[in-house]
KEKE-3310 file (N, C-alpha, C; in steps of 0.2 Angstrom, whole numbers, plus 5000, padded with zeros to 4 digits):
npx = (5948:5965:5975:5987:5991:6003:6010:6001:5986:5969:5958:5947:5934:5922:5910:5896:5880:5881:5881:5883:5893:5899:5908:5917:5933:5945:5958:5976:5983:5971:5960:5945:5938:5930:5925:5921:5915:5912:5903:5896:5881:5879:5891:5896:5903:5915:5915:5919:5933:5938:5933:5941:5954:5955:5953:5964:5975:5976:5979:5992:6000:5999:6004:6018:6022:6019:6004:5989:5983:5972:5955:5944:5943:5939:5936:5933:5925:5931:5927:5927:5935:5944:5952:5966:5968:5966:5971:5967:5969:5962:5953:5955:5954:5947:5949:5935:5937:5949:5952:5946:5933:5921:5928:5929:5934:5935:5941:5957:5968:5969:5973:5974:5968:5962:5961:5976:5978:5971:5977:5989:5985:5980:5990:5997:5992:6002:6013:6014:6003:6005:6019:6027:6037:6051:6053:6061:6068:6069:6058:6046:6049:6047:6035:6029:6037:6038:6026:6021:6030:6025:6012:6014:6020:6008:5999:6009:6008:5995:5990:6000:6016:6016:6004:6010:6017:6013:6011:6025:6030:6025:6030:6043:6042:6039:6049:6059:6055:6057:6070:6076:6071:6077:6085:6092:6102:6101:6099:6104:6096:6095:6095:6084:6074:6064:6047:6047:6059:6054:6042:6044:6057:6061:6054:6056:6068:6065:6058:6067:6077:6071:6068:6082:6088:6075:6059:6055:6065:6068:6055:6056:6066:6059:6049:6055:6060:6048:6042:6053:6049:6036:6022:6029:6030:6038:6051:6067:6061:6059:6070:6075:6087:6087:6077:6085:6098:6092:6088:6102:6106:6098:6103:6111:6130:6132:6124:6128:6135:6126:6116:6123:6126:6114:6107:6116:6122:6119:6116:6109:6093:6094:6108:6113:6122:6117:6115:6128:6123:6131:6127:6124:6136:6145:6142:6142:6156:6158:6153:6162:6174:6171:6171:6183:6199)
npy = (4894:4900:4902:4910:4912:4917:4916:4907:4909:4904:4903:4906:4913:4913:4918:4916:4911:4897:4882:4863:4850:4833:4823:4809:4803:4792:4792:4789:4785:4781:4788:4795:4807:4824:4830:4843:4852:4867:4878:4890:4888:4884:4880:4866:4857:4852:4844:4831:4831:4838:4832:4819:4825:4828:4818:4809:4819:4819:4807:4804:4814:4815:4801:4805:4816:4818:4817:4824:4834:4842:4846:4845:4846:4860:4863:4878:4889:4906:4921:4928:4942:4938:4932:4923:4912:4903:4900:4892:4885:4869:4876:4879:4889:4892:4900:4907:4909:4904:4893:4882:4878:4876:4871:4867:4850:4840:4829:4820:4829:4840:4845:4842:4854:4859:4848:4849:4863:4864:4854:4859:4870:4864:4855:4867:4865:4858:4864:4878:4881:4870:4872:4887:4898:4908:4925:4929:4934:4924:4914:4910:4900:4891:4890:4890:4885:4872:4867:4867:4858:4845:4846:4839:4828:4822:4822:4814:4801:4798:4799:4798:4800:4806:4815:4827:4832:4845:4853:4854:4861:4873:4877:4878:4887:4899:4900:4902:4914:4924:4921:4928:4940:4946:4958:4961:4951:4936:4927:4915:4898:4898:4911:4918:4927:4932:4928:4920:4912:4907:4900:4892:4888:4881:4873:4865:4860:4853:4842:4837:4831:4823:4814:4810:4803:4797:4799:4795:4799:4813:4814:4810:4818:4830:4827:4825:4839:4845:4840:4843:4857:4861:4870:4878:4890:4901:4911:4903:4903:4890:4892:4893:4888:4878:4870:4866:4859:4847:4842:4839:4831:4818:4816:4806:4802:4803:4812:4826:4835:4842:4845:4855:4863:4868:4873:4881:4889:4900:4895:4894:4882:4877:4872:4864:4852:4835:4822:4809:4791:4779:4765:4768:4774:4762:4754:4762:4762:4746:4744:4754:4747:4733:4737:4740:4749)
npz = (6396:6396:6409:6408:6394:6385:6369:6365:6358:6367:6360:6344:6335:6322:6316:6305:6293:6293:6287:6292:6294:6302:6310:6319:6321:6325:6332:6330:6343:6350:6353:6352:6341:6339:6322:6314:6300:6295:6283:6270:6265:6249:6245:6245:6236:6237:6250:6253:6248:6258:6270:6269:6269:6283:6291:6285:6287:6301:6305:6300:6302:6317:6319:6316:6319:6332:6346:6341:6352:6356:6361:6351:6333:6322:6305:6295:6283:6277:6271:6256:6256:6265:6281:6271:6277:6293:6309:6324:6341:6339:6329:6312:6297:6279:6266:6256:6240:6232:6241:6236:6240:6229:6220:6202:6199:6190:6178:6175:6176:6185:6197:6215:6223:6235:6245:6246:6252:6264:6270:6272:6280:6290:6294:6303:6315:6322:6319:6325:6334:6342:6343:6345:6337:6340:6340:6329:6311:6306:6309:6303:6294:6302:6305:6293:6282:6288:6289:6274:6270:6276:6271:6259:6260:6265:6254:6247:6253:6253:6242:6231:6222:6210:6213:6220:6212:6203:6214:6218:6210:6208:6218:6215:6206:6215:6222:6213:6208:6218:6221:6209:6210:6221:6226:6236:6240:6241:6258:6268:6274:6287:6291:6285:6277:6268:6259:6250:6253:6267:6262:6251:6247:6260:6262:6248:6251:6261:6256:6247:6254:6260:6250:6248:6261:6266:6270:6284:6291:6291:6295:6309:6315:6314:6324:6335:6337:6338:6351:6360:6360:6361:6366:6374:6390:6393:6388:6383:6366:6351:6338:6321:6321:6331:6325:6314:6322:6325:6313:6309:6316:6312:6301:6290:6288:6274:6267:6275:6271:6261:6268:6275:6266:6260:6270:6278:6269:6253:6242:6226:6224:6212:6210:6219:6225:6223:6237:6238:6242:6254:6248:6235:6230:6232:6222:6210:6210:6209:6197:6189:6192:6187:6172:6170:6167)
capx = (5953:5972:5978:5994:5991:6007:6009:5996:5978:5967:5951:5944:5927:5921:5904:5891:5875:5886:5879:5890:5894:5902:5910:5921:5937:5946:5966:5982:5981:5964:5956:5939:5940:5925:5928:5916:5916:5905:5903:5890:5876:5880:5898:5898:5904:5921:5916:5922:5939:5940:5932:5947:5961:5956:5954:5970:5981:5975:5983:5998:6002:5999:6009:6023:6025:6015:5997:5986:5983:5966:5948:5941:5945:5934:5936:5928:5925:5931:5923:5933:5938:5950:5958:5966:5968:5965:5975:5970:5970:5957:5950:5956:5948:5950:5947:5930:5937:5956:5953:5943:5925:5918:5932:5927:5941:5934:5947:5963:5975:5967:5979:5968:5972:5957:5965:5982:5978:5968:5984:5995:5981:5978:5998:5998:5990:6007:6018:6011:5998:6009:6026:6025:6044:6052:6051:6066:6066:6068:6056:6041:6054:6045:6027:6026:6039:6037:6017:6021:6033:6020:6006:6018:6021:6003:5997:6011:6007:5988:5989:6006:6020:6012:6001:6014:6022:6012:6014:6032:6032:6024:6035:6048:6040:6038:6056:6062:6055:6060:6076:6077:6069:6078:6091:6094:6107:6097:6099:6105:6091:6095:6093:6078:6071:6057:6042:6051:6064:6050:6037:6046:6065:6063:6050:6059:6074:6066:6055:6074:6083:6068:6070:6088:6088:6069:6053:6056:6070:6065:6050:6060:6069:6054:6046:6060:6061:6040:6044:6058:6050:6030:6018:6033:6027:6042:6058:6067:6057:6064:6071:6076:6094:6086:6076:6093:6102:6088:6089:6110:6105:6094:6105:6118:6134:6133:6122:6130:6137:6120:6113:6126:6126:6106:6105:6122:6124:6115:6116:6100:6090:6096:6116:6113:6123:6112:6121:6126:6124:6136:6127:6124:6143:6147:6137:6145:6164:6159:6152:6168:6180:6169:6172:6191:6202)
capy = (4900:4898:4909:4912:4910:4919:4916:4903:4911:4900:4899:4910:4914:4917:4920:4917:4907:4891:4875:4860:4841:4832:4815:4806:4802:4789:4795:4784:4784:4776:4795:4798:4815:4825:4833:4847:4857:4874:4880:4892:4883:4883:4880:4861:4853:4847:4843:4826:4832:4843:4828:4818:4827:4831:4812:4808:4824:4819:4799:4805:4821:4813:4797:4805:4820:4818:4816:4828:4836:4848:4842:4846:4850:4862:4867:4883:4893:4911:4925:4930:4946:4935:4929:4918:4904:4905:4893:4894:4878:4865:4878:4882:4892:4891:4907:4903:4907:4900:4887:4877:4874:4874:4869:4860:4846:4834:4828:4816:4834:4842:4847:4843:4859:4861:4845:4852:4869:4861:4850:4866:4873:4859:4856:4873:4863:4856:4869:4885:4880:4867:4877:4893:4901:4914:4931:4930:4936:4916:4910:4907:4893:4884:4889:4889:4881:4864:4866:4865:4849:4842:4843:4838:4822:4818:4822:4810:4797:4796:4800:4796:4804:4811:4820:4831:4836:4851:4857:4855:4866:4879:4880:4880:4895:4903:4900:4906:4921:4926:4923:4932:4948:4948:4962:4963:4946:4929:4925:4907:4898:4901:4918:4917:4934:4935:4922:4915:4907:4902:4896:4888:4886:4878:4865:4861:4857:4845:4836:4835:4829:4816:4809:4806:4800:4794:4803:4794:4801:4818:4817:4809:4825:4835:4825:4828:4846:4848:4837:4849:4865:4861:4872:4884:4896:4906:4909:4903:4900:4887:4896:4888:4887:4872:4864:4864:4855:4840:4839:4836:4824:4813:4816:4801:4806:4805:4819:4829:4841:4842:4847:4859:4870:4869:4876:4886:4895:4903:4894:4893:4876:4871:4872:4860:4843:4829:4818:4800:4787:4774:4760:4769:4774:4756:4752:4765:4759:4741:4746:4756:4741:4729:4741:4741:4757)
capz = (6394:6399:6413:6406:6387:6381:6364:6361:6359:6368:6356:6340:6334:6316:6314:6298:6293:6294:6288:6296:6294:6307:6311:6324:6321:6333:6332:6333:6352:6351:6357:6349:6342:6336:6318:6311:6294:6295:6275:6266:6261:6241:6244:6248:6232:6238:6258:6253:6249:6267:6276:6269:6271:6290:6292:6284:6291:6308:6305:6297:6309:6324:6320:6313:6322:6339:6345:6341:6359:6357:6360:6344:6327:6317:6299:6294:6277:6278:6267:6250:6257:6269:6277:6266:6282:6301:6315:6331:6345:6335:6323:6306:6292:6274:6263:6251:6233:6231:6246:6234:6242:6225:6213:6196:6200:6185:6174:6178:6175:6188:6203:6218:6229:6241:6248:6248:6254:6270:6271:6274:6286:6296:6298:6307:6323:6324:6317:6327:6338:6348:6344:6345:6339:6342:6336:6324:6307:6300:6310:6297:6291:6307:6305:6287:6278:6290:6286:6266:6268:6279:6269:6252:6263:6266:6248:6244:6258:6253:6235:6226:6221:6206:6215:6221:6205:6202:6220:6220:6202:6210:6223:6212:6203:6218:6225:6205:6206:6224:6220:6204:6211:6228:6223:6242:6242:6244:6265:6270:6278:6296:6292:6281:6277:6265:6260:6244:6258:6271:6260:6246:6247:6267:6261:6244:6253:6267:6252:6242:6260:6261:6243:6248:6267:6269:6274:6290:6296:6290:6300:6316:6315:6315:6329:6341:6336:6341:6357:6362:6361:6361:6372:6379:6392:6394:6384:6376:6360:6347:6332:6315:6322:6334:6320:6309:6325:6325:6307:6309:6322:6310:6295:6289:6285:6267:6267:6279:6265:6257:6272:6277:6259:6259:6275:6280:6263:6251:6236:6225:6223:6206:6211:6226:6221:6228:6242:6234:6247:6251:6244:6229:6228:6231:6217:6204:6210:6206:6191:6185:6191:6182:6165:6167:6166)
cpx = (5960:5972:5983:5993:5998:6007:6005:5989:5974:5961:5950:5939:5925:5913:5900:5885:5878:5880:5886:5887:5899:5903:5915:5925:5942:5956:5972:5981:5975:5958:5951:5940:5934:5928:5922:5918:5909:5906:5895:5888:5878:5888:5899:5899:5909:5922:5920:5929:5941:5938:5939:5953:5961:5957:5962:5976:5980:5978:5990:6001:6003:6004:6017:6027:6022:6008:5995:5981:5976:5960:5945:5944:5938:5937:5930:5930:5926:5927:5929:5936:5943:5947:5958:5966:5970:5966:5975:5969:5964:5953:5955:5953:5952:5945:5941:5933:5944:5957:5950:5937:5922:5922:5929:5935:5939:5939:5955:5967:5973:5969:5971:5971:5967:5960:5972:5984:5974:5975:5989:5992:5982:5987:6000:5997:5996:6014:6015:6008:6001:6018:6027:6034:6044:6052:6058:6064:6063:6062:6047:6045:6050:6038:6023:6028:6038:6029:6020:6023:6027:6014:6009:6018:6015:5999:6000:6009:5999:5986:5994:6009:6018:6009:6004:6017:6019:6011:6021:6033:6030:6028:6041:6047:6040:6046:6059:6062:6058:6067:6081:6075:6070:6086:6095:6101:6101:6102:6100:6099:6090:6094:6087:6075:6065:6054:6046:6055:6060:6047:6038:6053:6065:6059:6052:6063:6073:6063:6062:6077:6077:6069:6076:6090:6081:6064:6053:6060:6069:6060:6052:6062:6064:6048:6049:6061:6054:6040:6049:6055:6041:6028:6024:6030:6030:6048:6062:6063:6061:6063:6074:6084:6093:6083:6084:6097:6098:6090:6097:6110:6103:6097:6111:6123:6134:6130:6123:6131:6131:6117:6115:6124:6117:6104:6110:6123:6117:6113:6108:6100:6093:6106:6118:6115:6119:6119:6122:6128:6130:6134:6127:6133:6146:6145:6141:6154:6164:6159:6160:6174:6177:6172:6180:6192:6198)
cpy = (4896:4903:4912:4911:4911:4919:4912:4905:4903:4897:4906:4910:4918:4915:4922:4913:4900:4884:4869:4853:4841:4824:4813:4802:4796:4790:4788:4781:4782:4782:4795:4806:4818:4830:4837:4852:4860:4878:4882:4886:4881:4881:4873:4857:4849:4846:4836:4826:4835:4835:4824:4818:4828:4824:4811:4811:4821:4813:4802:4809:4818:4805:4799:4811:4823:4818:4824:4829:4840:4842:4839:4847:4853:4865:4871:4886:4901:4915:4925:4935:4943:4935:4924:4910:4909:4900:4895:4887:4875:4869:4880:4883:4893:4896:4903:4901:4901:4895:4881:4872:4871:4874:4864:4856:4840:4834:4825:4821:4836:4842:4847:4848:4862:4854:4847:4859:4868:4857:4856:4869:4870:4857:4862:4871:4861:4861:4876:4886:4874:4870:4881:4895:4906:4919:4933:4931:4929:4912:4907:4899:4888:4883:4887:4887:4873:4863:4866:4858:4845:4838:4840:4831:4818:4816:4816:4802:4793:4796:4800:4800:4808:4815:4825:4836:4844:4855:4860:4861:4871:4882:4881:4888:4899:4906:4905:4914:4927:4928:4927:4940:4950:4952:4964:4956:4941:4928:4916:4906:4898:4908:4921:4924:4937:4929:4919:4908:4902:4896:4892:4885:4880:4872:4860:4857:4851:4841:4833:4831:4822:4811:4806:4803:4798:4798:4802:4797:4808:4821:4815:4815:4829:4834:4826:4835:4848:4844:4840:4854:4865:4864:4876:4889:4901:4905:4905:4900:4897:4895:4891:4885:4879:4866:4862:4859:4846:4838:4837:4830:4818:4813:4811:4804:4807:4811:4823:4837:4844:4846:4854:4864:4870:4874:4882:4891:4896:4902:4890:4884:4872:4870:4868:4856:4840:4825:4810:4796:4782:4768:4762:4769:4767:4752:4754:4761:4753:4741:4746:4751:4736:4729:4740:4749:4759)
cpz = (6397:6403:6411:6398:6381:6375:6359:6363:6361:6363:6349:6338:6328:6315:6306:6300:6289:6291:6291:6294:6299:6307:6316:6321:6326:6328:6334:6339:6354:6353:6351:6347:6336:6329:6315:6305:6294:6286:6275:6262:6255:6243:6247:6242:6234:6245:6258:6254:6255:6269:6275:6272:6277:6293:6291:6287:6299:6310:6304:6301:6313:6323:6317:6317:6330:6339:6344:6348:6358:6357:6355:6339:6323:6311:6296:6288:6279:6271:6261:6251:6263:6277:6275:6271:6289:6304:6320:6334:6342:6331:6318:6301:6285:6271:6257:6244:6232:6236:6244:6235:6235:6218:6210:6197:6196:6180:6178:6178:6182:6196:6211:6227:6234:6245:6250:6253:6262:6274:6276:6281:6292:6300:6304:6314:6327:6323:6320:6333:6345:6349:6342:6343:6341:6337:6330:6317:6303:6303:6307:6295:6295:6306:6298:6282:6279:6290:6279:6268:6271:6275:6260:6255:6263:6261:6246:6247:6257:6244:6228:6225:6217:6206:6216:6217:6205:6209:6220:6213:6204:6217:6221:6210:6207:6220:6219:6205:6212:6224:6214:6205:6219:6227:6230:6241:6244:6249:6264:6273:6286:6295:6286:6281:6275:6263:6256:6250:6263:6270:6255:6246:6253:6264:6255:6246:6258:6262:6249:6249:6260:6257:6243:6256:6269:6271:6281:6294:6296:6297:6306:6319:6318:6320:6334:6342:6340:6349:6360:6364:6361:6368:6378:6382:6395:6389:6386:6373:6355:6341:6328:6317:6325:6331:6315:6314:6326:6318:6306:6311:6316:6303:6294:6286:6277:6263:6271:6274:6263:6261:6274:6270:6258:6266:6279:6275:6258:6245:6234:6223:6216:6206:6215:6222:6226:6232:6238:6242:6247:6247:6236:6225:6227:6225:6212:6204:6207:6199:6187:6185:6188:6173:6166:6168:6160)
residu = (UNK:UNK:UNK:UNK:UNK:UNK:UNK:UNK:UNK:UNK:UNK:UNK:UNK:UNK:UNK:UNK:UNK:UNK:UNK:UNK:UNK:UNK:UNK:UNK:UNK:UNK:UNK:UNK:UNK:UNK:UNK:UNK:UNK:UNK:UNK:UNK:UNK:UNK:UNK:UNK:UNK:UNK:UNK:UNK:UNK:UNK:UNK:UNK:UNK:UNK:UNK:UNK:UNK:UNK:UNK:UNK:UNK:UNK:UNK:UNK:UNK:UNK:UNK:UNK:UNK:UNK:UNK:UNK:UNK:UNK:UNK:UNK:UNK:UNK:UNK:UNK:UNK:UNK:UNK:UNK:UNK:UNK:UNK:UNK:UNK:UNK:UNK:UNK:UNK:UNK:UNK:UNK:UNK:UNK:UNK:UNK:UNK:UNK:UNK:UNK:UNK:UNK:UNK:UNK:UNK:UNK:UNK:UNK:UNK:UNK:UNK:UNK:UNK:UNK:UNK:UNK:UNK:UNK:UNK:UNK:UNK:UNK:UNK:UNK:UNK:UNK:UNK:UNK:UNK:UNK:UNK:UNK:UNK:UNK:UNK:UNK:UNK:UNK:UNK:UNK:UNK:UNK:UNK:UNK:UNK:UNK:UNK:UNK:UNK:UNK:UNK:UNK:UNK:UNK:UNK:UNK:UNK:UNK:UNK:UNK:UNK:UNK:UNK:UNK:UNK:UNK:UNK:UNK:UNK:UNK:UNK:UNK:UNK:UNK:UNK:UNK:UNK:UNK:UNK:UNK:UNK:UNK:UNK:UNK:UNK:UNK:UNK:UNK:UNK:UNK:UNK:UNK:UNK:UNK:UNK:UNK:UNK:UNK:UNK:UNK:UNK:UNK:UNK:UNK:UNK:UNK:UNK:UNK:UNK:UNK:UNK:UNK:UNK:UNK:UNK:UNK:UNK:UNK:UNK:UNK:UNK:UNK:UNK:UNK:UNK:UNK:UNK:UNK:UNK:UNK:UNK:UNK:UNK:UNK:UNK:UNK:UNK:UNK:UNK:UNK:UNK:UNK:UNK:UNK:UNK:UNK:UNK:UNK:UNK:UNK:UNK:UNK:UNK:UNK:UNK:UNK:UNK:UNK:UNK:UNK:UNK:UNK:UNK:UNK:UNK:UNK:UNK:UNK:UNK:UNK:UNK:UNK:UNK:UNK:UNK:UNK:UNK:UNK:UNK:UNK:UNK:UNK:UNK:UNK:UNK:UNK:UNK:UNK:UNK:UNK:UNK:UNK:UNK)
# end
């Protein structure tokens, strides 16, 4: 146990008549890590999906955001009456029904939502369990938005761009509904105050930014952010403005206006103009020159 846990809870307990499976994963830094899955005996249909996402996520998140620091990792099934997800240091939980423990994924058109759901919860081991944000209204952009973005990139890395499409569409629907029913007026992301901004607009904007400047650049910004603010034992804690500064640092000049409009204004997603890289601009200018006036 920690002597001064502050905002970082030292451990959690879930109790049930679980069955379990376990494996040892070698992390990118060479350390072996014990990984376990605890589940209800009859809910074992998608254990391979969960085993895959834990191994993939530990590799991808560690390489891109920073080493996994805890001595073990355990995924636990939680009951249908909740909570939907649980995240403690080295421990994550996912609900029985919509978590996808027994989802029938036969057929090429089925989105692998057990993999995606677990990827989001696993990302919380970086965004929440290593970095605890301040108590501002916008802080879930860090704990929720970054976890969803991370899961999208993980899914794309191991299953391809098409596998991400249904989850992007779902996030767009979530944002669209929230935007249309936000009768108080939508806030900018630096002052985000509602779930459709934290959990949908923020990850969509990060994913779109990665499409324009490269996922490596966005991930490098998030890595810098994490390294600056992780495991704080006293204030100040990280806020969305600190995240934004790291993104500004890693965003090239041609995309600065896009980043500013995306984060500093309440411009709806559909109205944001994508950046034009200097390379693409040069090609367009050359094409116009070749065609003549």
